[in-house]
C-alpha positions in Angstrom: 119.3 99.5 78.1 115.9 98.3 79.4 114.6 99.8 82.6 112.8 98.4 85.6 109.4 99.8 86.3 107.4 99.3 89.7 103.9 100.6 90.0 103.0 101.5 93.4 99.4 101.4 94.6 98.3 102.9 98.1 95.0 101.0 98.8 92.5 101.2 101.8 89.5 99.0 101.7 89.6 98.6 97.8 89.0 94.9 97.4 86.3 95.5 94.8 88.6 97.4 92.4 92.2 96.6 93.0 92.3 93.3 91.0 90.9 95.4 87.9 93.4 98.0 88.4 96.4 95.4 88.4 95.0 93.5 85.6 94.8 96.8 83.4 98.5 97.4 83.8 100.2 96.8 80.2 102.1 93.6 80.2 104.7 95.2 77.8 105.9 98.8 77.9 108.4 100.1 75.3 111.8 100.8 77.1 110.8 98.8 80.1 112.4 95.4 80.4 110.5 94.5 83.7 107.6 95.7 85.5 106.3 94.8 89.1 103.3 95.9 91.1 103.7 96.8 94.7 100.4 97.5 96.6 100.6 99.2 99.9 97.6 98.1 102.0 97.0 100.9 104.4 95.4 98.8 107.2 92.4 97.8 105.2 89.8 95.7 107.0 88.6 93.9 103.9 90.4 91.7 101.4 92.3 94.1 99.7 95.6 92.5 100.2 94.4 88.9 99.1 92.8 90.3 96.2 96.0 92.1 95.1 98.2 89.0 95.8 95.8 86.9 93.6 96.9 89.2 90.8 100.7 88.5 91.3 101.1 91.8 93.2 103.8 92.3 95.9 101.9 93.5 99.1 102.9 95.5 102.0 100.7 95.9 104.9 100.3 98.8 107.3 99.1 97.3 110.6 96.7 100.2 111.2 95.5 102.9 108.8 98.4 105.5 108.5 97.1 107.7 105.7 97.9 108.4 102.0 101.3 110.3 102.6 102.6 107.6 104.9 101.6 104.8 102.5 103.0 106.8 99.4 106.4 107.5 101.2 106.5 103.7 102.2 105.9 102.5 98.7 108.4 104.7 97.1 111.1 103.6 99.4 110.3 99.9 99.0 110.3 100.4 95.2 113.5 102.0 95.2 114.8 98.9 97.2 113.2 96.5 94.5 115.6 98.2 92.2 113.1 100.5 90.2 114.5 102.7 87.7 111.0 104.4 87.3 108.3 104.4 89.8 104.5 105.1 88.7 102.2 105.6 91.4 98.5 105.2 90.8 95.3 104.9 92.8 93.5 101.6 93.6 90.0 102.8 92.9 90.1 102.1 89.2 89.5 105.8 88.3 92.7 106.1 86.2 93.4 104.2 83.1 96.4 102.1 83.7 96.7 101.4 80.1 98.1 105.0 79.9 101.2 104.2 81.8 103.5 104.0 78.7 102.6 107.7 78.0 103.5 108.6 81.6 106.8 107.0 81.6 107.8 108.0 78.2 109.1 111.4 78.8 111.3 110.1 81.6 112.6 107.1 79.3 113.6 109.9 76.8 115.3 112.1 79.4 112.9 114.9 79.1 111.6 114.9 82.7 112.2 113.8 86.3 108.6 113.8 87.2 105.6 113.2 85.1 102.0 114.2 86.3 99.1 112.7 84.6 96.9 115.7 84.3 93.0 114.9 84.3 92.2 118.4 83.3 94.2 118.2 80.4 92.9 114.9 79.5 89.4 113.6 79.8 87.1 113.5 82.9 84.2 111.3 82.8 82.8 112.7 86.3 84.2 114.8 89.0 81.9 116.3 91.8 81.6 120.1 91.5 83.2 120.8 94.9 86.1 118.5 94.2 86.6 120.0 90.5 86.7 123.6 91.8 88.6 122.6 94.9 91.4 120.9 92.6 91.3 123.9 90.4 91.9 126.1 93.4 94.8 124.1 94.8 96.5 123.9 91.5 96.1 127.7 91.0 98.0 128.0 94.5 100.7 125.6 93.5 101.1 127.5 90.0 101.3 130.9 91.7 103.9 129.6 94.4 106.3 128.0 91.9 105.5 129.6 88.4 105.2 126.2 86.9 102.7 125.5 84.4 100.8 122.8 86.1 97.0 122.3 85.7 96.6 119.3 88.3 98.6 119.4 91.3 96.4 116.7 93.1 96.6 113.8 90.4 97.7 110.7 92.1 98.7 109.3 88.6 102.5 110.2 88.3 105.9 109.0 87.5 109.3 109.4 89.0 112.6 108.8 87.7 115.0 106.9 90.3 117.0 110.0 91.0 113.9 112.1 91.5 112.5 109.4 94.0 115.7 109.3 95.9 115.5 113.1 96.3 111.9 113.3 97.5 111.2 113.2 101.2 107.7 113.4 102.4 107.1 115.0 105.8 103.3 115.6 105.5 101.2 113.2 107.5 98.3 113.6 105.2 98.9 114.1 101.5 102.0 113.9 99.3 100.7 115.4 96.1 101.5 119.1 96.5 104.5 118.7 98.7 106.4 116.5 96.1 105.7 119.2 93.4 107.0 121.9 95.8 110.2 119.9 96.8 111.0 119.1 93.3 110.6 122.5 92.1 112.8 123.8 94.9 115.5 121.1 94.0 115.4 122.0 90.3 113.9 118.8 89.0 111.9 118.9 85.7 108.3 118.3 85.8 105.9 117.9 82.9 102.3 116.9 82.5 100.6 114.4 80.2 96.9 114.1 79.6 95.2 111.2 81.2 91.7 109.8 81.6 89.7 109.9 84.7 86.8 107.6 85.3 83.8 108.1 87.4 84.3 106.6 90.8 81.9 103.9 92.2 81.2 105.1 95.8 82.9 107.7 98.1 86.8 107.9 98.3 88.2 105.8 101.2 91.5 107.7 101.3 89.9 111.2 101.2 86.7 111.2 103.0 85.8 114.7 103.1 86.9 117.5 100.5 86.6 120.1 102.9 88.9 118.3 105.4 91.4 117.8 102.4 91.2 121.2 101.3 91.9 122.6 104.8 94.8 120.1 105.6 96.2 120.2 102.0 96.3 124.0 102.1 98.1 124.0 105.4 100.7 121.4 104.0 101.2 123.7 100.8 101.9 126.7 103.2 104.0 124.7 105.7 106.2 123.2 102.6 106.5 126.6 101.1 107.6 128.2 104.2 110.2 125.3 104.7 111.8 125.9 101.3 111.4 129.7 101.1 111.4 131.2 104.6 113.4 134.2 103.8 110.9 135.3 101.2 107.8 134.7 103.5 109.2 136.2 106.6 110.5 139.3 104.8 107.1 139.8 102.9 105.2 139.5 106.4 107.8 141.7 108.0 107.6 144.3 105.1 103.9 144.5 105.3 103.8 145.2 109.1 106.6 147.9 108.6 104.9 149.6 105.8 101.6 149.6 107.8 103.3 150.9 110.8 105.0 153.8 108.9 101.7 154.7 107.1 99.9 154.8 110.4 102.8 156.8 111.9 102.9 159.3 109.1 99.8 161.5 110.3 101.3 161.3 113.8 104.5 162.8 112.5 102.8 165.5 110.4 100.7 166.4 113.5 103.9 166.6 115.6 105.8 168.6 113.1 102.9 171.2 112.9 102.0 171.3 116.7 104.9 169.8 118.6 102.4 167.5 120.1 101.4 163.8 119.9 98.1 163.9 121.2 95.4 163.1 120.2 97.2 160.4 118.3 98.9 158.8 121.0 97.3 155.3 120.5 98.1 155.5 116.7 101.8 156.4 117.7 101.9 153.4 120.0 100.4 151.0 117.5 102.5 152.4 114.7 105.9 151.8 116.8 104.7 148.3 117.6 103.9 147.4 114.1 107.4 148.6 113.0 109.1 146.6 115.8 107.1 143.6 115.1 107.9 143.8 111.4 111.7 144.2 112.0 111.5 141.1 114.4 109.7 139.1 111.8 112.2 139.9 109.4 115.0 139.0 111.6 113.3 135.6 112.2 113.4 135.2 108.3 117.2 135.8 108.4 117.6 133.2 111.1 115.2 130.6 109.1 117.3 131.1 106.0 120.4 130.1 107.9 118.6 126.9 109.2 117.5 126.2 105.7 120.9 125.9 104.6 121.6 123.4 107.3 118.7 121.5 105.9 119.8 121.6 102.4 123.0 120.1 103.5 121.4 117.4 105.5 119.3 116.5 102.6 122.1 116.0 100.1 123.7 113.7 102.8 120.5 111.8 103.1 120.3 111.4 99.2 123.9 110.2 99.0 123.3 107.7 101.9 120.2 106.5 100.2 121.6 106.1 96.9 124.7 104.2 98.4 122.6 102.0 100.4 119.9 101.0 97.7 122.3 100.9 94.8 124.5 98.6 96.8 121.7 96.0 97.1 
C-alpha cells in the first residue's frame, strides 16, 4: 500500500531560497505514492508565498508573524487534514538537503519508528557558528539527560512523523517545538530514531531564530516547563527532598547542642531556618502529589483529544 507524504515548510521572508528547497524535494520516493508540499508563510513581508506557489506548493498564510512553534503546529494540523500518512518538516533556508527525505521516511515506512530526526551531528555539517554548535550540543545533552534517549540533535528542524505520532503531538510552546515534541513523544512511548543528514552553510542570518542567546533561554525554559508538565511528581519530590535534607542537616548541630546543654541558643537562627526548610520541603512534596493527580486528568484529556482528532480527520 502506497503512502501519502506531505512536506511542511514553515517560512518567514525566505523568497530567495524557498523555490530551491521545493525543487530539491525528490519527485519519486520508494513506498510513497503521492507527495505534496505545504508552505506555512509566517507573516512574511516579501514574496515567499508567491515564490512557493510558483513551484506548485500549497501555501497557508499567517496574517502576522506568529513564530516557529505556531507555524509548525498549524502545518502539522493541515497536513493531517490533507490525508498525510507521513509528514516531513523541513526548513525554508536551504540548509537541509531535501534529497535525503527518502532516508528520513524509510524507518517509518518499515514500521521501525514513529518519529525520525535528521541528525546534523551524525551526518555532515558544512558550517555552523561555534555558539550555535555548542548551544545545540548543550540543549541535546539536556534532553538526553532528562529522557535517557540517545539523541544527538534535539534541535533539528528536519524530521518525519507517522500519522499516528502527528495526531498525538500537541504543541503548547509559543516559541519552539523541537525539544517539546521529543519530550512529549518520549512520555507517550513513541519510538524515536535518528538518521544522519547534511547541513549546509546558511547565506545570511536566521529569520526564524534571530538570537542564539534568546533561543537558548527560551528553549531551555520550554524544556523545563514541558518536563515539569510530564513528570511533576519527580520534579517536586526532588526539590522537596533537597529542602528537607538541607533542613535536617542544618538542624543536626542544633539538636546535638540541645541534647548536650538543654539549650537552643546560640543556634536559634539555625533552628528557625532548619524548621522552615523542612516545612517548605514538605509543602513542595504535597504540591507534587497534587500535580500528579492533575497529570492524570491531562493524560485522559489528551487521549480524548487524540480520538476526537482521529475521528474528525479520518472521516474527511
